[in-house]
C-alpha positions in Angstrom: -262.0 -115.5 -102.6 -261.1 -113.2 -99.7 -257.5 -113.1 -98.6 -256.8 -114.9 -95.4 -254.8 -112.8 -92.9 -255.4 -115.1 -89.9 -251.8 -116.4 -89.9 -250.4 -113.1 -88.7 -249.6 -113.1 -85.0 -249.0 -109.5 -84.2 -251.0 -107.8 -87.0 -254.7 -107.7 -87.5 -256.3 -107.0 -90.9 -259.9 -106.2 -91.4 -261.4 -105.5 -94.8 -264.7 -103.6 -95.3 -266.1 -101.7 -98.3 -262.7 -101.9 -100.1 -260.8 -100.4 -97.1 -258.3 -102.6 -95.2 -257.6 -101.6 -91.6 -254.1 -102.8 -90.7 -253.5 -102.8 -86.9 -250.2 -103.4 -85.1 -251.5 -105.6 -82.4 -249.0 -105.9 -79.5 -250.5 -103.3 -77.1 -249.0 -104.8 -74.0 -245.6 -103.8 -75.3 -246.8 -100.5 -76.9 -246.6 -102.3 -80.3 -242.8 -102.6 -80.0 -241.3 -104.5 -82.9 -239.8 -108.0 -82.2 -238.5 -110.4 -84.8 -241.8 -112.0 -85.6 -243.5 -108.6 -86.0 -240.8 -107.3 -88.2 -241.1 -110.2 -90.6 -244.9 -109.8 -90.6 -244.5 -106.1 -91.4 -242.4 -107.0 -94.4 -244.9 -109.6 -95.7 -248.2 -107.9 -95.0 -247.6 -105.2 -97.6 -247.1 -107.8 -100.3 -250.4 -109.5 -99.3 -252.3 -106.2 -99.1 -250.9 -105.1 -102.5 -252.2 -108.3 -104.1 -255.6 -108.2 -102.4 -258.2 -107.3 -105.1 -260.7 -106.5 -102.4 -258.6 -103.7 -101.0 -258.6 -100.2 -102.6 -257.2 -98.2 -99.6 -255.4 -99.1 -96.4 -255.7 -97.5 -92.9 -252.6 -98.2 -90.8 -252.9 -97.9 -87.0 -251.8 -99.3 -83.7 -253.8 -101.1 -80.9 -254.0 -99.5 -77.5 -252.4 -96.2 -76.6 -249.4 -96.2 -78.9 -248.9 -96.5 -82.6 -245.5 -98.2 -82.4 -242.8 -97.8 -79.8 -240.1 -98.9 -82.2 -237.7 -101.8 -81.7 -238.1 -104.1 -78.7 -235.2 -102.8 -76.5 -235.6 -105.5 -73.9 -235.2 -108.0 -76.7 -232.0 -106.2 -77.7 -230.7 -106.6 -74.1 -231.2 -110.3 -74.4 -228.9 -110.4 -77.5 -231.6 -110.1 -80.1 -235.3 -109.5 -80.7 -237.9 -111.6 -79.1 -238.9 -114.7 -80.9 -242.4 -115.6 -82.3 -244.6 -117.4 -79.8 -246.6 -119.4 -82.3 -246.6 -120.7 -85.8 -247.1 -117.7 -88.1 -246.0 -116.4 -91.5 -242.8 -115.3 -89.9 -241.9 -118.6 -88.4 -238.4 -119.9 -89.4 -237.3 -116.7 -91.1 -234.4 -116.1 -88.8 -233.0 -113.0 -87.1 -233.4 -109.4 -88.5 -230.6 -108.3 -90.7 -229.9 -105.2 -92.8 -231.7 -106.7 -95.8 -234.9 -107.0 -93.7 -234.8 -103.3 -92.9 -234.4 -102.4 -96.6 -237.1 -104.9 -97.6 -239.6 -103.4 -95.2 -239.3 -99.9 -96.7 -239.2 -101.2 -100.3 -242.4 -103.3 -99.7 -244.3 -100.3 -98.3 -243.2 -98.0 -101.2 -244.3 -100.7 -103.7 -247.9 -100.8 -102.5 -250.2 -99.3 -105.1 -253.2 -98.7 -102.9 -253.1 -95.4 -100.9 -252.0 -95.9 -97.2 -253.5 -93.6 -94.6 -251.7 -93.5 -91.3 -254.1 -93.3 -88.3 -251.4 -92.4 -85.8 -253.3 -92.8 -82.6 -250.4 -92.5 -80.2 -246.6 -92.4 -79.9 -244.6 -93.3 -83.0 -241.0 -93.9 -82.0 -237.9 -95.1 -83.8 -239.0 -97.6 -86.5 -242.6 -96.7 -85.5 -242.0 -93.1 -86.7 -240.6 -94.4 -90.0 -243.6 -96.6 -90.5 -246.0 -93.7 -89.7 -244.1 -91.2 -91.9 -243.9 -93.6 -94.9 -247.7 -93.5 -95.1 -249.1 -91.6 -98.1 -251.4 -89.4 -95.9 -251.0 -89.1 -92.1 -253.7 -88.3 -89.6 -252.2 -87.9 -86.2 -253.3 -87.3 -82.7 -252.3 -83.8 -81.6 -250.7 -85.3 -78.5 -249.0 -88.2 -80.2 -245.2 -88.0 -80.0 -242.9 -88.6 -82.9 -239.1 -89.3 -82.4 -236.4 -91.3 -84.1 -234.6 -92.4 -80.9 -232.1 -94.7 -82.5 -229.3 -92.5 -81.2 -230.7 -92.9 -77.7 -229.8 -96.6 -77.8 -226.5 -95.9 -79.5 -227.3 -96.8 -83.1 -227.8 -95.1 -86.4 -231.3 -94.4 -87.8 -230.7 -96.8 -90.6 -234.1 -98.4 -91.1 -235.6 -95.5 -93.0 -235.5 -92.5 -90.7 -232.5 -91.0 -92.6 -234.6 -91.3 -95.7 -238.0 -89.9 -94.8 -237.3 -87.2 -92.2 -235.2 -85.0 -94.5 -237.7 -85.4 -97.3 -240.5 -84.1 -95.1 -238.8 -81.4 -93.0 -235.5 -80.7 -94.8 -232.0 -81.8 -94.0 -231.1 -79.4 -91.2 -234.2 -80.0 -89.1 -234.0 -83.7 -89.8 -230.3 -84.0 -88.7 -231.1 -82.3 -85.4 -233.9 -84.7 -84.7 -231.9 -87.7 -85.7 -228.7 -86.7 -83.8 -230.6 -85.7 -80.6 -233.4 -88.1 -80.6 -235.9 -85.5 -79.5 -239.6 -85.7 -79.6 -242.2 -83.6 -81.4 -245.9 -83.8 -80.8 -248.6 -84.1 -83.5 -249.6 -80.5 -83.4 -246.1 -79.3 -83.9 -245.4 -81.9 -86.6 -248.4 -80.6 -88.5 -247.2 -77.0 -88.1 -243.8 -77.8 -89.7 -245.4 -79.8 -92.5 -244.3 -83.3 -91.3 -247.8 -84.7 -91.3 -251.1 -84.0 -93.1 -253.6 -83.6 -90.3 -253.4 -83.2 -86.5 -256.7 -83.8 -84.7 -257.9 -84.7 -81.2 -257.1 -88.3 -80.3 -260.8 -89.4 -80.5 -261.1 -88.1 -84.1 -258.0 -89.8 -85.6 -259.6 -93.0 -86.7 -262.8 -91.5 -88.1 -260.9 -88.9 -90.1 -258.5 -91.5 -91.5 -261.4 -93.8 -92.4 -263.2 -90.9 -94.1 -260.1 -90.2 -96.3 -259.6 -93.9 -97.0 -263.2 -94.4 -98.1 -263.0 -91.4 -100.4 -259.9 -92.8 -102.0 -261.3 -96.4 -102.2 -264.4 -95.1 -104.0 -262.4 -92.8 -106.4 -260.8 -93.5 -109.8 -258.6 -96.4 -108.8 -255.9 -96.2 -111.4 -255.6 -92.4 -111.5 -255.1 -92.5 -107.7 -252.7 -95.4 -107.6 -250.5 -94.3 -110.4 -250.4 -90.7 -109.1 -249.0 -92.2 -105.9 -246.6 -94.4 -107.7 -245.2 -91.5 -109.7 -244.4 -89.6 -106.5 -243.0 -92.8 -104.9 -240.4 -92.9 -107.7 -238.8 -90.0 -105.9 -239.0 -91.6 -102.5 -237.5 -94.8 -103.9 -234.6 -92.9 -105.4 -233.8 -91.4 -102.0 -234.2 -94.8 -100.3 -231.9 -96.4 -102.9 -229.3 -93.6 -102.3 -229.4 -93.6 -98.5 -230.6 -96.9 -97.0 -227.7 -99.3 -97.7 -225.3 -96.8 -96.1 -227.6 -96.1 -93.2 -228.2 -99.8 -92.6 -224.5 -100.5 -92.7 -223.7 -97.8 -90.2 -226.6 -99.1 -88.0 -225.2 -102.6 -88.1 -221.8 -101.3 -87.1 -223.2 -99.3 -84.2 -224.9 -102.4 -82.8 -221.3 -103.6 -82.0 -220.2 -100.5 -80.2 -220.0 -100.2 -76.4 -222.2 -97.2 -76.6 -225.1 -99.4 -77.8 -224.4 -102.0 -75.1 -224.3 -99.3 -72.5 -227.6 -97.7 -73.7 -229.4 -101.0 -73.7 -228.1 -101.9 -70.2 -229.1 -98.5 -68.9 -232.6 -98.9 -70.4 -233.1 -102.2 -68.6 -231.6 -100.8 -65.4 -233.7 -97.7 -65.6 -230.9 -95.2 -65.4 -229.2 -92.6 -67.5 -226.5 -94.1 -69.9 -222.9 -92.9 -69.6 -221.5 -92.4 -73.1 -218.4 -90.5 -71.9 -216.2 -93.3 -70.7 -216.1 -96.9 -71.8 -216.8 -99.1 -68.8 -214.0 -101.5 -67.8 -214.4 -105.1 -68.9 -215.6 -107.5 -66.2 
């Protein structure tokens, strides 16, 4: 019997010819991650991994962005935005460090190959999700950035794990400390992604790769992936708890509060001098 994905609120899953297309479906907010979506992103990988009808996964975003990262407006309200209807994430509470770790672990545990069809900007957690895919096909004009530092927090949800593995520690530290963007064409040039193509070719190229893998020798493909993922898991185990702890600490700093306030007020944040208490 086919797996039922209809309970997901902000994710859409379609399965055809052994390929599942997983779409982050919050285009009105550039697929920014709120509480419900974060919980769904944790759970969906478990469901997809267990789905015997799925032999490859294409991961993309609805609309003009792949994922804009965390919902900063939700942060300004004191937490992420709540779910609007009964879904698999209902009643699971706020996002904590353990949720961030679980999301990365669940992605790395999926046996089926994951092809990222990065149709638009992948920012913050969105960049982590994109770069954790096994093969990445990106729009030449899509922008990548881990902008945690821009909102005064540490890149603890996986950025400190995957960026150094892909582009080396020195380049990674500069991107993580400055929060600067890199487009798909440049990301391809430095070996950060597998393919950079015109935006209108992203999905077709990703589907082509996914179908090839879905039709190939299942266990040789899956277990080759899992062997390499042992290395990624080792790095995640080494780094994530520390990164998440630092991230949780920075959520309580005045720098973070100032950054979020400035975002909402559409002005440049002032990190030099702590504002006086009102």
